[in-house]
N, C-alpha and C positions, 0 to 999 in steps of 0.2 A: 535485275528486275526486282526492285524492292517495293512491295506493297504492304500496306498496314491495314489492320482491321479497325473497325470502329472502337472496339474495346481497348486496343492499344493506344488510341488517341485520347481515351477517357470519355469518349462520346458513346452513348448507348443508342443502338439502332432501334427504331420504332418497332415495337412488337406488333404483329398483326392481331386483329381482333379474334378472340376465342369464343365470341358469342355465337351460339348455334341458334339461328333464327330463320324465319321464312325468307329473308332476303340475304344476298351474298355478303361476304366479309367486306368487300370494297364499299358497298353501299351503306354498311354500318358506319364506316369511317368517314365517307364523303357526304357532302351536302346534297348533291344531285344523285338520282338513280341511274344505274346503267340501263342499257336497252332491254336486257332480259327482265330485270326487276320492274322497269317501267311497264313492260308488257303484262307481267303478273298483276301489277296494280290496276291497269286498264281492264283486265279480265275479272277483277274482284277477288283474286287469289291472295292479294297483299293489301292490307289496309293501312291507313294512316296510323292507327294504334300499333300495328306491328312494327312500323318504321320507327315511331317515337320510342317505343319500349326497347327495341334493339339498340338504339343509340344511347338511351339512358343507361341500360345495362353495360354497354361498352365503356361509358364514362365511369361507372361504379367499379368495373373490373380494373380499369387503369388506375384508379385510386386504391386498388386492392381491398375493396369492400365486399366483393363477391368473386368467387373463383369459377371460371369456365361455365357461365350461365347458359341455359338453353331453354327455349320455349317453342311450342308448335304454332300457336297463334294467340293474338290478343283481340279481345272483343270489347269495343267501347260501347257502354250502355248509358251514356250521358254522365251521371255522377259516379259511375262505377266502371272499372276496367277489369275484365276477367283475363287472367293469364293462364292459358291451357298448356300444360306440359306433360309429357309422358316419361320424362327422364327425372333427374333428381329434384323433386319438389322442395325438399328441405333446403336446397341450395338457394332457391329463390325466396324462401321465407326467411331464412337466416336464423341465427341463434336468438331466441327470444323475440322473433319477428322483426329483427333489425333491418334486414334487406327489404322486406315488403313495406316497412314504414318509410324507408328512404325512397323506394319506388313511388309510393303514394305522394310523398312530398314533391319529388321531381316532376311527376306527371300531373300534379294538381288535382288529383281525384283519388277516391278510395280504390285500392287495388286488392283483388282477391285471387290467390293462386289456386288453381284447380288441377287435380291429377286427372288427366284425360285418358287413363288406360281403359276404363270402361264406364258405361253410363251410370251405374249405381254409385261408384266411387265419386264420379264428377258431381252428381246431385248431392251426395252427403257433404262433399267439400263446399259446395255452393251454399247450402243452408246452415252449415255449422256456425254457431254452437247449437242451433236447433236440431232436434232429432228427427230422423226419418223412420216412421213405424211401418211403412209399407210402400212398395212400388208395384203397381198392377197394370196389366195391359187390358184396356177396355175396348171392346168392339162396338162401334156405333155405325149408323147408316152412312155417316160421312167418312168412315174409315177408322183406322186404329189410332188410339190415344194412349199415352202413358200417364197414369194417375199416380201422383206422389202424395202420400198421406203424412201429414205432420201433426203432432199433438197441438190442440188449440192453445194450450198454455205456453207453447214455444213460439207463438206468433211474434212476440216482442223480442225474441232472441235473433230474429233474422237480420242480416246485414243491410237490407234494403227493403223498400216497400214491395208488396206482393206483385204489382204489375212489372216491376223491374226484375224480380226473381223469376217470373214466368217468361219474360223476354230472354233472360239469361239462359234458362233451362232449354228453351226452344232453339237458342243458338248452339247449344251443346248436343242437340239431337236432331235426327232427320224426321222424327215423328213429332206429332203435336203433344206437348206436355201440359197437363193440368194439375193443379194442386188442390188438395182438400185438407181443411183443418178439422180435426176430430177431437 
């Protein structure tokens, strides 16, 4: 009984995707979604941005431009895609921003990688290079709000217009987020 392995033939076996994403490894590789991922998509737990980003990261990994990428979710805000990850943020940014630039080019939109470990870090990553001088909880008759204070002179350092920044912040939090320029 003589069997040979792919490496003995000089052929390399296709390595499974190492992308850690909201969808399964099979769906990262395939064009169509499996039943479980389709169900997550129907329930709104899996977005088109999640699927597109996972597939782009898979291609970048195959080209050895990023190693073992992972993300928790992708939020499409029109002209900006937020990539939220709690694992190795630097891996998705890349040396000198190389990976995030490739992601922006492949996705056709500006991409911002956000560390999702806690709200404060997420907001600071969102507005960088602008500074955050305060994050306060404000109690109103309508409920709780989180107020983020940014120096007025940093307004022009934001990566997007204020409505997009507010939309992004609200996507990162269960509470209503408002911004104040001081």
